[in-house]
PDB file of N, CA, C and O in Angstrom:
ATOM      1  N   MET A   1      18.642 181.314  80.069  1.00  0.00           N
ATOM      2  CA  MET A   1      19.296 182.380  79.338  1.00  0.00           C
ATOM      3  C   MET A   1      19.815 181.784  78.029  1.00  0.00           C
ATOM      4  O   MET A   1      20.337 180.669  78.004  1.00  0.00           O
ATOM      5  N   GLN A   2      19.664 182.529  76.965  1.00  0.00           N
ATOM      6  CA  GLN A   2      20.116 182.011  75.682  1.00  0.00           C
ATOM      7  C   GLN A   2      21.635 182.041  75.573  1.00  0.00           C
ATOM      8  O   GLN A   2      22.311 182.790  76.280  1.00  0.00           O
ATOM      9  N   CYS A   3      22.149 181.224  74.686  1.00  0.00           N
ATOM     10  CA  CYS A   3      23.596 181.055  74.559  1.00  0.00           C
ATOM     11  C   CYS A   3      24.304 182.336  74.118  1.00  0.00           C
ATOM     12  O   CYS A   3      25.399 182.625  74.601  1.00  0.00           O
ATOM     13  N   ALA A   4      23.707 183.101  73.220  1.00  0.00           N
ATOM     14  CA  ALA A   4      24.335 184.337  72.744  1.00  0.00           C
ATOM     15  C   ALA A   4      24.526 185.327  73.887  1.00  0.00           C
ATOM     16  O   ALA A   4      25.580 185.954  73.992  1.00  0.00           O
ATOM     17  N   ALA A   5      23.530 185.473  74.736  1.00  0.00           N
ATOM     18  CA  ALA A   5      23.621 186.403  75.866  1.00  0.00           C
ATOM     19  C   ALA A   5      24.678 185.934  76.858  1.00  0.00           C
ATOM     20  O   ALA A   5      25.411 186.754  77.412  1.00  0.00           O
ATOM     21  N   ARG A   6      24.766 184.615  77.089  1.00  0.00           N
ATOM     22  CA  ARG A   6      25.803 184.089  77.988  1.00  0.00           C
ATOM     23  C   ARG A   6      27.192 184.313  77.413  1.00  0.00           C
ATOM     24  O   ARG A   6      28.132 184.617  78.147  1.00  0.00           O
ATOM     25  N   CYS A   7      27.319 184.165  76.104  1.00  0.00           N
ATOM     26  CA  CYS A   7      28.613 184.395  75.442  1.00  0.00           C
ATOM     27  C   CYS A   7      29.032 185.850  75.592  1.00  0.00           C
ATOM     28  O   CYS A   7      30.185 186.132  75.916  1.00  0.00           O
ATOM     29  N   GLN A   8      28.121 186.761  75.365  1.00  0.00           N
ATOM     30  CA  GLN A   8      28.436 188.184  75.501  1.00  0.00           C
ATOM     31  C   GLN A   8      28.817 188.527  76.928  1.00  0.00           C
ATOM     32  O   GLN A   8      29.763 189.281  77.154  1.00  0.00           O
ATOM     33  N   ALA A   9      28.085 187.979  77.897  1.00  0.00           N
ATOM     34  CA  ALA A   9      28.415 188.227  79.302  1.00  0.00           C
ATOM     35  C   ALA A   9      29.795 187.671  79.641  1.00  0.00           C
ATOM     36  O   ALA A   9      30.555 188.312  80.367  1.00  0.00           O
ATOM     37  N   ALA A  10      30.127 186.486  79.126  1.00  0.00           N
ATOM     38  CA  ALA A  10      31.446 185.890  79.381  1.00  0.00           C
ATOM     39  C   ALA A  10      32.551 186.748  78.770  1.00  0.00           C
ATOM     40  O   ALA A  10      33.592 186.954  79.393  1.00  0.00           O
ATOM     41  N   LEU A  11      32.333 187.246  77.563  1.00  0.00           N
ATOM     42  CA  LEU A  11      33.330 188.110  76.931  1.00  0.00           C
ATOM     43  C   LEU A  11      33.558 189.375  77.748  1.00  0.00           C
ATOM     44  O   LEU A  11      34.695 189.816  77.915  1.00  0.00           O
ATOM     45  N   LEU A  12      32.487 189.953  78.249  1.00  0.00           N
ATOM     46  CA  LEU A  12      32.615 191.158  79.059  1.00  0.00           C
ATOM     47  C   LEU A  12      33.342 190.879  80.370  1.00  0.00           C
ATOM     48  O   LEU A  12      34.128 191.705  80.831  1.00  0.00           O
ATOM     49  N   GLN A  13      33.085 189.722  80.970  1.00  0.00           N
ATOM     50  CA  GLN A  13      33.770 189.371  82.207  1.00  0.00           C
ATOM     51  C   GLN A  13      35.269 189.176  81.969  1.00  0.00           C
ATOM     52  O   GLN A  13      36.090 189.615  82.775  1.00  0.00           O
ATOM     53  N   VAL A  14      35.622 188.524  80.871  1.00  0.00           N
ATOM     54  CA  VAL A  14      37.038 188.360  80.535  1.00  0.00           C
ATOM     55  C   VAL A  14      37.661 189.728  80.266  1.00  0.00           C
ATOM     56  O   VAL A  14      38.764 190.015  80.731  1.00  0.00           O
ATOM     57  N   HIS A  15      36.954 190.567  79.517  1.00  0.00           N
ATOM     58  CA  HIS A  15      37.437 191.914  79.202  1.00  0.00           C
ATOM     59  C   HIS A  15      37.710 192.692  80.487  1.00  0.00           C
ATOM     60  O   HIS A  15      38.708 193.409  80.572  1.00  0.00           O
ATOM     61  N   ASN A  16      36.846 192.563  81.479  1.00  0.00           N
ATOM     62  CA  ASN A  16      37.043 193.230  82.772  1.00  0.00           C
ATOM     63  C   ASN A  16      38.318 192.748  83.461  1.00  0.00           C
ATOM     64  O   ASN A  16      39.054 193.552  84.033  1.00  0.00           O
ATOM     65  N   ARG A  17      38.578 191.457  83.410  1.00  0.00           N
ATOM     66  CA  ARG A  17      39.709 190.890  84.136  1.00  0.00           C
ATOM     67  C   ARG A  17      41.044 191.218  83.476  1.00  0.00           C
ATOM     68  O   ARG A  17      42.023 191.494  84.169  1.00  0.00           O
ATOM     69  N   VAL A  18      41.095 191.191  82.146  1.00  0.00           N
ATOM     70  CA  VAL A  18      42.372 191.409  81.472  1.00  0.00           C
ATOM     71  C   VAL A  18      42.704 192.891  81.347  1.00  0.00           C
ATOM     72  O   VAL A  18      43.857 193.249  81.107  1.00  0.00           O
ATOM     73  N   GLU A  19      41.715 193.746  81.504  1.00  0.00           N
ATOM     74  CA  GLU A  19      41.882 195.197  81.453  1.00  0.00           C
ATOM     75  C   GLU A  19      42.583 195.656  80.178  1.00  0.00           C
ATOM     76  O   GLU A  19      43.418 196.559  80.204  1.00  0.00           O
ATOM     77  N   ALA A  20      42.230 195.019  79.065  1.00  0.00           N
ATOM     78  CA  ALA A  20      42.759 195.395  77.753  1.00  0.00           C
ATOM     79  C   ALA A  20      41.696 195.082  76.707  1.00  0.00           C
ATOM     80  O   ALA A  20      40.890 194.168  76.885  1.00  0.00           O
ATOM     81  N   ASP A  21      41.699 195.832  75.633  1.00  0.00           N
ATOM     82  CA  ASP A  21      40.721 195.591  74.573  1.00  0.00           C
ATOM     83  C   ASP A  21      41.098 194.398  73.709  1.00  0.00           C
ATOM     84  O   ASP A  21      40.224 193.788  73.093  1.00  0.00           O
ATOM     85  N   ASP A  22      42.370 194.053  73.650  1.00  0.00           N
ATOM     86  CA  ASP A  22      42.864 192.961  72.824  1.00  0.00           C
ATOM     87  C   ASP A  22      43.478 191.916  73.752  1.00  0.00           C
ATOM     88  O   ASP A  22      44.349 192.238  74.560  1.00  0.00           O
ATOM     89  N   PHE A  23      43.025 190.659  73.638  1.00  0.00           N
ATOM     90  CA  PHE A  23      43.523 189.620  74.527  1.00  0.00           C
ATOM     91  C   PHE A  23      43.407 188.251  73.866  1.00  0.00           C
ATOM     92  O   PHE A  23      42.593 188.062  72.961  1.00  0.00           O
ATOM     93  N   PRO A  24      44.228 187.290  74.321  1.00  0.00           N
ATOM     94  CA  PRO A  24      44.134 185.933  73.777  1.00  0.00           C
ATOM     95  C   PRO A  24      42.889 185.235  74.326  1.00  0.00           C
ATOM     96  O   PRO A  24      42.612 185.281  75.525  1.00  0.00           O
ATOM     97  N   LEU A  25      42.153 184.594  73.431  1.00  0.00           N
ATOM     98  CA  LEU A  25      40.980 183.825  73.851  1.00  0.00           C
ATOM     99  C   LEU A  25      40.660 182.817  72.750  1.00  0.00           C
ATOM    100  O   LEU A  25      40.243 183.189  71.653  1.00  0.00           O
ATOM    101  N   LYS A  26      40.858 181.560  73.053  1.00  0.00           N
ATOM    102  CA  LYS A  26      40.588 180.501  72.088  1.00  0.00           C
ATOM    103  C   LYS A  26      39.119 180.106  72.146  1.00  0.00           C
ATOM    104  O   LYS A  26      38.486 180.151  73.200  1.00  0.00           O
ATOM    105  N   HIS A  27      38.597 179.722  70.995  1.00  0.00           N
ATOM    106  CA  HIS A  27      37.202 179.309  70.913  1.00  0.00           C
ATOM    107  C   HIS A  27      36.923 178.116  71.836  1.00  0.00           C
ATOM    108  O   HIS A  27      35.864 178.040  72.458  1.00  0.00           O
ATOM    109  N   GLN A  28      37.872 177.195  71.917  1.00  0.00           N
ATOM    110  CA  GLN A  28      37.670 176.016  72.761  1.00  0.00           C
ATOM    111  C   GLN A  28      37.538 176.405  74.233  1.00  0.00           C
ATOM    112  O   GLN A  28      36.705 175.843  74.944  1.00  0.00           O
ATOM    113  N   PHE A  29      38.342 177.352  74.695  1.00  0.00           N
ATOM    114  CA  PHE A  29      38.262 177.801  76.086  1.00  0.00           C
ATOM    115  C   PHE A  29      36.896 178.430  76.368  1.00  0.00           C
ATOM    116  O   PHE A  29      36.279 178.151  77.396  1.00  0.00           O
ATOM    117  N   LEU A  30      36.432 179.274  75.456  1.00  0.00           N
ATOM    118  CA  LEU A  30      35.124 179.906  75.621  1.00  0.00           C
ATOM    119  C   LEU A  30      34.013 178.864  75.572  1.00  0.00           C
ATOM    120  O   LEU A  30      33.020 178.983  76.290  1.00  0.00           O
ATOM    121  N   ALA A  31      34.173 177.845  74.733  1.00  0.00           N
ATOM    122  CA  ALA A  31      33.182 176.768  74.664  1.00  0.00           C
ATOM    123  C   ALA A  31      33.063 176.046  76.000  1.00  0.00           C
ATOM    124  O   ALA A  31      31.961 175.717  76.439  1.00  0.00           O
ATOM    125  N   VAL A  32      34.195 175.801  76.642  1.00  0.00           N
ATOM    126  CA  VAL A  32      34.183 175.141  77.954  1.00  0.00           C
ATOM    127  C   VAL A  32      33.507 176.051  78.982  1.00  0.00           C
ATOM    128  O   VAL A  32      32.718 175.586  79.805  1.00  0.00           O
ATOM    129  N   MET A  33      33.818 177.350  78.931  1.00  0.00           N
ATOM    130  CA  MET A  33      33.198 178.302  79.865  1.00  0.00           C
ATOM    131  C   MET A  33      31.675 178.287  79.736  1.00  0.00           C
ATOM    132  O   MET A  33      30.956 178.378  80.732  1.00  0.00           O
ATOM    133  N   LEU A  34      31.195 178.171  78.500  1.00  0.00           N
ATOM    134  CA  LEU A  34      29.759 178.249  78.235  1.00  0.00           C
ATOM    135  C   LEU A  34      29.062 176.899  78.259  1.00  0.00           C
ATOM    136  O   LEU A  34      27.834 176.833  78.307  1.00  0.00           O
ATOM    137  N   GLY A  35      29.837 175.823  78.226  1.00  0.00           N
ATOM    138  CA  GLY A  35      29.241 174.494  78.206  1.00  0.00           C
ATOM    139  C   GLY A  35      28.598 174.164  76.867  1.00  0.00           C
ATOM    140  O   GLY A  35      27.558 173.508  76.807  1.00  0.00           O
ATOM    141  N   VAL A  36      29.236 174.633  75.784  1.00  0.00           N
ATOM    142  CA  VAL A  36      28.722 174.370  74.440  1.00  0.00           C
ATOM    143  C   VAL A  36      29.857 173.818  73.585  1.00  0.00           C
ATOM    144  O   VAL A  36      31.009 173.791  74.016  1.00  0.00           O
ATOM    145  N   ARG A  37      29.529 173.379  72.373  1.00  0.00           N
ATOM    146  CA  ARG A  37      30.550 172.889  71.450  1.00  0.00           C
ATOM    147  C   ARG A  37      31.291 174.061  70.826  1.00  0.00           C
ATOM    148  O   ARG A  37      30.739 175.152  70.689  1.00  0.00           O
ATOM    149  N   ARG A  38      32.561 173.826  70.442  1.00  0.00           N
ATOM    150  CA  ARG A  38      33.375 174.876  69.858  1.00  0.00           C
ATOM    151  C   ARG A  38      32.761 175.485  68.597  1.00  0.00           C
ATOM    152  O   ARG A  38      32.836 176.702  68.431  1.00  0.00           O
ATOM    153  N   PRO A  39      32.157 174.700  67.701  1.00  0.00           N
ATOM    154  CA  PRO A  39      31.543 175.317  66.523  1.00  0.00           C
ATOM    155  C   PRO A  39      30.439 176.318  66.871  1.00  0.00           C
ATOM    156  O   PRO A  39      30.211 177.275  66.132  1.00  0.00           O
ATOM    157  N   THR A  40      29.762 176.095  67.988  1.00  0.00           N
ATOM    158  CA  THR A  40      28.735 177.040  68.433  1.00  0.00           C
ATOM    159  C   THR A  40      29.366 178.380  68.763  1.00  0.00           C
ATOM    160  O   THR A  40      28.821 179.427  68.414  1.00  0.00           O
ATOM    161  N   VAL A  41      30.508 178.356  69.431  1.00  0.00           N
ATOM    162  CA  VAL A  41      31.224 179.588  69.771  1.00  0.00           C
ATOM    163  C   VAL A  41      31.662 180.311  68.504  1.00  0.00           C
ATOM    164  O   VAL A  41      31.571 181.536  68.421  1.00  0.00           O
ATOM    165  N   THR A  42      32.134 179.559  67.526  1.00  0.00           N
ATOM    166  CA  THR A  42      32.557 180.157  66.264  1.00  0.00           C
ATOM    167  C   THR A  42      31.398 180.910  65.617  1.00  0.00           C
ATOM    168  O   THR A  42      31.578 182.028  65.133  1.00  0.00           O
ATOM    169  N   VAL A  43      30.224 180.314  65.606  1.00  0.00           N
ATOM    170  CA  VAL A  43      29.042 180.965  65.033  1.00  0.00           C
ATOM    171  C   VAL A  43      28.673 182.214  65.824  1.00  0.00           C
ATOM    172  O   VAL A  43      28.371 183.254  65.237  1.00  0.00           O
ATOM    173  N   LEU A  44      28.696 182.120  67.148  1.00  0.00           N
ATOM    174  CA  LEU A  44      28.351 183.262  68.000  1.00  0.00           C
ATOM    175  C   LEU A  44      29.324 184.425  67.797  1.00  0.00           C
ATOM    176  O   LEU A  44      28.905 185.572  67.642  1.00  0.00           O
ATOM    177  N   LEU A  45      30.618 184.123  67.799  1.00  0.00           N
ATOM    178  CA  LEU A  45      31.618 185.178  67.629  1.00  0.00           C
ATOM    179  C   LEU A  45      31.562 185.780  66.233  1.00  0.00           C
ATOM    180  O   LEU A  45      31.797 186.976  66.056  1.00  0.00           O
ATOM    181  N   HIS A  46      31.251 184.954  65.246  1.00  0.00           N
ATOM    182  CA  HIS A  46      31.119 185.472  63.887  1.00  0.00           C
ATOM    183  C   HIS A  46      29.974 186.490  63.813  1.00  0.00           C
ATOM    184  O   HIS A  46      30.100 187.526  63.160  1.00  0.00           O
ATOM    185  N   GLY A  47      28.864 186.190  64.482  1.00  0.00           N
ATOM    186  CA  GLY A  47      27.741 187.124  64.515  1.00  0.00           C
ATOM    187  C   GLY A  47      28.105 188.435  65.195  1.00  0.00           C
ATOM    188  O   GLY A  47      27.718 189.505  64.727  1.00  0.00           O
ATOM    189  N   LEU A  48      28.850 188.360  66.302  1.00  0.00           N
ATOM    190  CA  LEU A  48      29.281 189.568  67.004  1.00  0.00           C
ATOM    191  C   LEU A  48      30.266 190.369  66.162  1.00  0.00           C
ATOM    192  O   LEU A  48      30.274 191.600  66.192  1.00  0.00           O
ATOM    193  N   GLN A  49      31.097 189.647  65.408  1.00  0.00           N
ATOM    194  CA  GLN A  49      32.051 190.333  64.549  1.00  0.00           C
ATOM    195  C   GLN A  49      31.329 191.019  63.384  1.00  0.00           C
ATOM    196  O   GLN A  49      31.673 192.144  63.022  1.00  0.00           O
ATOM    197  N   GLU A  50      30.341 190.355  62.802  1.00  0.00           N
ATOM    198  CA  GLU A  50      29.563 190.968  61.717  1.00  0.00           C
ATOM    199  C   GLU A  50      28.828 192.210  62.199  1.00  0.00           C
ATOM    200  O   GLU A  50      28.630 193.154  61.434  1.00  0.00           O
ATOM    201  N   ALA A  51      28.422 192.214  63.465  1.00  0.00           N
ATOM    202  CA  ALA A  51      27.734 193.372  64.045  1.00  0.00           C
ATOM    203  C   ALA A  51      28.711 194.495  64.393  1.00  0.00           C
ATOM    204  O   ALA A  51      28.292 195.591  64.765  1.00  0.00           O
ATOM    205  N   GLY A  52      30.022 194.221  64.273  1.00  0.00           N
ATOM    206  CA  GLY A  52      31.032 195.231  64.553  1.00  0.00           C
ATOM    207  C   GLY A  52      31.343 195.431  66.024  1.00  0.00           C
ATOM    208  O   GLY A  52      31.935 196.440  66.406  1.00  0.00           O
ATOM    209  N   LEU A  53      30.941 194.464  66.860  1.00  0.00           N
ATOM    210  CA  LEU A  53      31.167 194.593  68.300  1.00  0.00           C
ATOM    211  C   LEU A  53      32.531 194.067  68.727  1.00  0.00           C
ATOM    212  O   LEU A  53      33.122 194.562  69.687  1.00  0.00           O
ATOM    213  N   ILE A  54      33.029 193.061  68.010  1.00  0.00           N
ATOM    214  CA  ILE A  54      34.322 192.461  68.331  1.00  0.00           C
ATOM    215  C   ILE A  54      35.085 192.193  67.035  1.00  0.00           C
ATOM    216  O   ILE A  54      34.532 192.283  65.939  1.00  0.00           O
ATOM    217  N   PHE A  55      36.369 191.861  67.187  1.00  0.00           N
ATOM    218  CA  PHE A  55      37.168 191.330  66.095  1.00  0.00           C
ATOM    219  C   PHE A  55      37.863 190.104  66.655  1.00  0.00           C
ATOM    220  O   PHE A  55      38.510 190.178  67.699  1.00  0.00           O
ATOM    221  N   SER A  56      37.736 188.983  65.974  1.00  0.00           N
ATOM    222  CA  SER A  56      38.309 187.733  66.463  1.00  0.00           C
ATOM    223  C   SER A  56      39.079 187.062  65.338  1.00  0.00           C
ATOM    224  O   SER A  56      38.586 186.924  64.219  1.00  0.00           O
ATOM    225  N   ARG A  57      40.321 186.641  65.665  1.00  0.00           N
ATOM    226  CA  ARG A  57      41.122 185.926  64.675  1.00  0.00           C
ATOM    227  C   ARG A  57      42.247 185.180  65.384  1.00  0.00           C
ATOM    228  O   ARG A  57      42.951 185.742  66.223  1.00  0.00           O
ATOM    229  N   TYR A  58      42.405 183.895  65.030  1.00  0.00           N
ATOM    230  CA  TYR A  58      43.531 183.072  65.468  1.00  0.00           C
ATOM    231  C   TYR A  58      43.801 183.138  66.974  1.00  0.00           C
ATOM    232  O   TYR A  58      44.924 183.427  67.387  1.00  0.00           O
ATOM    233  N   GLY A  59      42.797 182.879  67.780  1.00  0.00           N
ATOM    234  CA  GLY A  59      42.999 182.809  69.214  1.00  0.00           C
ATOM    235  C   GLY A  59      43.122 184.151  69.908  1.00  0.00           C
ATOM    236  O   GLY A  59      43.504 184.207  71.077  1.00  0.00           O
ATOM    237  N   ARG A  60      42.804 185.236  69.207  1.00  0.00           N
ATOM    238  CA  ARG A  60      42.829 186.582  69.796  1.00  0.00           C
ATOM    239  C   ARG A  60      41.467 187.214  69.601  1.00  0.00           C
ATOM    240  O   ARG A  60      40.774 186.949  68.619  1.00  0.00           O
ATOM    241  N   LEU A  61      41.103 188.037  70.536  1.00  0.00           N
ATOM    242  CA  LEU A  61      39.831 188.735  70.459  1.00  0.00           C
ATOM    243  C   LEU A  61      40.047 190.195  70.835  1.00  0.00           C
ATOM    244  O   LEU A  61      40.801 190.499  71.759  1.00  0.00           O
ATOM    245  N   ARG A  62      39.396 191.079  70.130  1.00  0.00           N
ATOM    246  CA  ARG A  62      39.460 192.510  70.429  1.00  0.00           C
ATOM    247  C   ARG A  62      38.038 193.026  70.576  1.00  0.00           C
ATOM    248  O   ARG A  62      37.205 192.834  69.691  1.00  0.00           O
ATOM    249  N   VAL A  63      37.769 193.674  71.685  1.00  0.00           N
ATOM    250  CA  VAL A  63      36.471 194.308  71.907  1.00  0.00           C
ATOM    251  C   VAL A  63      36.515 195.675  71.233  1.00  0.00           C
ATOM    252  O   VAL A  63      37.353 196.516  71.561  1.00  0.00           O
ATOM    253  N   LEU A  64      35.611 195.882  70.298  1.00  0.00           N
ATOM    254  CA  LEU A  64      35.580 197.130  69.540  1.00  0.00           C
ATOM    255  C   LEU A  64      34.566 198.125  70.093  1.00  0.00           C
ATOM    256  O   LEU A  64      34.836 199.323  70.173  1.00  0.00           O
ATOM    257  N   ARG A  65      33.401 197.618  70.471  1.00  0.00           N
ATOM    258  CA  ARG A  65      32.331 198.506  70.953  1.00  0.00           C
ATOM    259  C   ARG A  65      31.708 197.910  72.218  1.00  0.00           C
ATOM    260  O   ARG A  65      30.692 197.217  72.176  1.00  0.00           O
ATOM    261  N   ARG A  66      32.359 198.210  73.339  1.00  0.00           N
ATOM    262  CA  ARG A  66      31.938 197.616  74.612  1.00  0.00           C
ATOM    263  C   ARG A  66      30.524 198.026  75.018  1.00  0.00           C
ATOM    264  O   ARG A  66      29.742 197.181  75.452  1.00  0.00           O
ATOM    265  N   ARG A  67      30.188 199.294  74.885  1.00  0.00           N
ATOM    266  CA  ARG A  67      28.852 199.746  75.315  1.00  0.00           C
ATOM    267  C   ARG A  67      27.745 199.011  74.574  1.00  0.00           C
ATOM    268  O   ARG A  67      26.736 198.636  75.169  1.00  0.00           O
ATOM    269  N   GLN A  68      27.934 198.806  73.281  1.00  0.00           N
ATOM    270  CA  GLN A  68      26.931 198.085  72.507  1.00  0.00           C
ATOM    271  C   GLN A  68      26.902 196.604  72.899  1.00  0.00           C
ATOM    272  O   GLN A  68      25.843 195.978  72.897  1.00  0.00           O
ATOM    273  N   LEU A  69      28.059 196.056  73.230  1.00  0.00           N
ATOM    274  CA  LEU A  69      28.119 194.670  73.689  1.00  0.00           C
ATOM    275  C   LEU A  69      27.392 194.524  75.022  1.00  0.00           C
ATOM    276  O   LEU A  69      26.666 193.552  75.231  1.00  0.00           O
ATOM    277  N   GLU A  70      27.582 195.479  75.918  1.00  0.00           N
ATOM    278  CA  GLU A  70      26.873 195.460  77.204  1.00  0.00           C
ATOM    279  C   GLU A  70      25.366 195.572  76.998  1.00  0.00           C
ATOM    280  O   GLU A  70      24.593 194.885  77.666  1.00  0.00           O
ATOM    281  N   ALA A  71      24.951 196.433  76.078  1.00  0.00           N
ATOM    282  CA  ALA A  71      23.519 196.625  75.821  1.00  0.00           C
ATOM    283  C   ALA A  71      22.879 195.370  75.249  1.00  0.00           C
ATOM    284  O   ALA A  71      21.686 195.137  75.444  1.00  0.00           O
ATOM    285  N   ALA A  72      23.668 194.555  74.541  1.00  0.00           N
ATOM    286  CA  ALA A  72      23.125 193.363  73.899  1.00  0.00           C
ATOM    287  C   ALA A  72      23.112 192.139  74.807  1.00  0.00           C
ATOM    288  O   ALA A  72      22.532 191.112  74.453  1.00  0.00           O
ATOM    289  N   THR A  73      23.745 192.238  75.972  1.00  0.00           N
ATOM    290  CA  THR A  73      23.801 191.083  76.868  1.00  0.00           C
ATOM    291  C   THR A  73      22.608 191.085  77.820  1.00  0.00           C
ATOM    292  O   THR A  73      21.804 192.017  77.835  1.00  0.00           O
ATOM    293  N   CYS A  74      22.516 190.042  78.594  1.00  0.00           N
ATOM    294  CA  CYS A  74      21.396 189.921  79.528  1.00  0.00           C
ATOM    295  C   CYS A  74      21.624 190.795  80.769  1.00  0.00           C
ATOM    296  O   CYS A  74      22.725 191.292  81.002  1.00  0.00           O
ATOM    297  N   GLU A  75      20.579 190.965  81.540  1.00  0.00           N
ATOM    298  CA  GLU A  75      20.665 191.804  82.742  1.00  0.00           C
ATOM    299  C   GLU A  75      21.523 191.170  83.828  1.00  0.00           C
ATOM    300  O   GLU A  75      21.938 191.853  84.764  1.00  0.00           O
ATOM    301  N   CYS A  76      21.791 189.877  83.715  1.00  0.00           N
ATOM    302  CA  CYS A  76      22.606 189.206  84.723  1.00  0.00           C
ATOM    303  C   CYS A  76      24.027 189.753  84.743  1.00  0.00           C
ATOM    304  O   CYS A  76      24.669 189.747  85.793  1.00  0.00           O
ATOM    305  N   TYR A  77      24.530 190.225  83.608  1.00  0.00           N
ATOM    306  CA  TYR A  77      25.892 190.754  83.580  1.00  0.00           C
ATOM    307  C   TYR A  77      26.019 191.952  84.518  1.00  0.00           C
ATOM    308  O   TYR A  77      27.007 192.065  85.243  1.00  0.00           O
ATOM    309  N   ALA A  78      25.031 192.844  84.513  1.00  0.00           N
ATOM    310  CA  ALA A  78      25.079 194.017  85.384  1.00  0.00           C
ATOM    311  C   ALA A  78      25.072 193.602  86.853  1.00  0.00           C
ATOM    312  O   ALA A  78      25.750 194.221  87.673  1.00  0.00           O
ATOM    313  N   VAL A  79      24.326 192.578  87.184  1.00  0.00           N
ATOM    314  CA  VAL A  79      24.269 192.086  88.563  1.00  0.00           C
ATOM    315  C   VAL A  79      25.621 191.512  88.965  1.00  0.00           C
ATOM    316  O   VAL A  79      26.127 191.809  90.047  1.00  0.00           O
ATOM    317  N   ILE A  80      26.206 190.693  88.101  1.00  0.00           N
ATOM    318  CA  ILE A  80      27.507 190.085  88.385  1.00  0.00           C
ATOM    319  C   ILE A  80      28.574 191.172  88.525  1.00  0.00           C
ATOM    320  O   ILE A  80      29.395 191.129  89.442  1.00  0.00           O
ATOM    321  N   ARG A  81      28.560 192.130  87.627  1.00  0.00           N
ATOM    322  CA  ARG A  81      29.559 193.204  87.671  1.00  0.00           C
ATOM    323  C   ARG A  81      29.429 194.025  88.953  1.00  0.00           C
ATOM    324  O   ARG A  81      30.437 194.399  89.554  1.00  0.00           O
ATOM    325  N   SER A  82      28.201 194.305  89.373  1.00  0.00           N
ATOM    326  CA  SER A  82      28.021 195.100  90.592  1.00  0.00           C
ATOM    327  C   SER A  82      28.545 194.346  91.820  1.00  0.00           C
ATOM    328  O   SER A  82      29.093 194.962  92.734  1.00  0.00           O
ATOM    329  N   HIS A  83      28.382 193.022  91.847  1.00  0.00           N
ATOM    330  CA  HIS A  83      28.900 192.226  92.956  1.00  0.00           C
ATOM    331  C   HIS A  83      30.429 192.249  92.980  1.00  0.00           C
ATOM    332  O   HIS A  83      31.033 192.395  94.043  1.00  0.00           O
ATOM    333  N   PHE A  84      31.052 192.106  91.810  1.00  0.00           N
ATOM    334  CA  PHE A  84      32.506 192.154  91.752  1.00  0.00           C
ATOM    335  C   PHE A  84      33.017 193.543  92.152  1.00  0.00           C
ATOM    336  O   PHE A  84      34.028 193.656  92.845  1.00  0.00           O
ATOM    337  N   THR A  85      32.328 194.587  91.720  1.00  0.00           N
ATOM    338  CA  THR A  85      32.727 195.953  92.067  1.00  0.00           C
ATOM    339  C   THR A  85      32.616 196.155  93.579  1.00  0.00           C
ATOM    340  O   THR A  85      33.502 196.741  94.201  1.00  0.00           O
ATOM    341  N   ARG A  86      31.535 195.672  94.155  1.00  0.00           N
ATOM    342  CA  ARG A  86      31.323 195.795  95.602  1.00  0.00           C
ATOM    343  C   ARG A  86      32.413 195.078  96.380  1.00  0.00           C
ATOM    344  O   ARG A  86      32.816 195.529  97.452  1.00  0.00           O
ATOM    345  N   LEU A  87      32.897 193.943  95.833  1.00  0.00           N
ATOM    346  CA  LEU A  87      33.953 193.185  96.487  1.00  0.00           C
ATOM    347  C   LEU A  87      35.339 193.756  96.212  1.00  0.00           C
ATOM    348  O   LEU A  87      36.330 193.299  96.782  1.00  0.00           O
ATOM    349  N   GLY A  88      35.402 194.749  95.344  1.00  0.00           N
ATOM    350  CA  GLY A  88      36.679 195.369  95.023  1.00  0.00           C
ATOM    351  C   GLY A  88      37.522 194.553  94.051  1.00  0.00           C
ATOM    352  O   GLY A  88      38.743 194.698  94.005  1.00  0.00           O
ATOM    353  N   LEU A  89      36.867 193.700  93.280  1.00  0.00           N
ATOM    354  CA  LEU A  89      37.599 192.842  92.328  1.00  0.00           C
ATOM    355  C   LEU A  89      37.486 193.376  90.920  1.00  0.00           C
ATOM    356  O   LEU A  89      38.036 192.787  89.990  1.00  0.00           O
TER     357      LEU A  89
END
């Protein structure tokens, strides 16, 4: 799976857990989650921000267009989400 799709899936999973559109999320933390360098995360988030899907600044992230973010991620996100829903999480 490509890094951009994994990043989008990770953002959606965090968004599900915090149950808010605006939440703290540092680039370094996301880099550790994805197993990539922090500058890679910066580039990925910048692309998502240019597309108007998110807004990111100073350790905070806001999901602006969740449906479009879901459409741009890999099919694995839907599988993971269905398992969590089935477990009641």
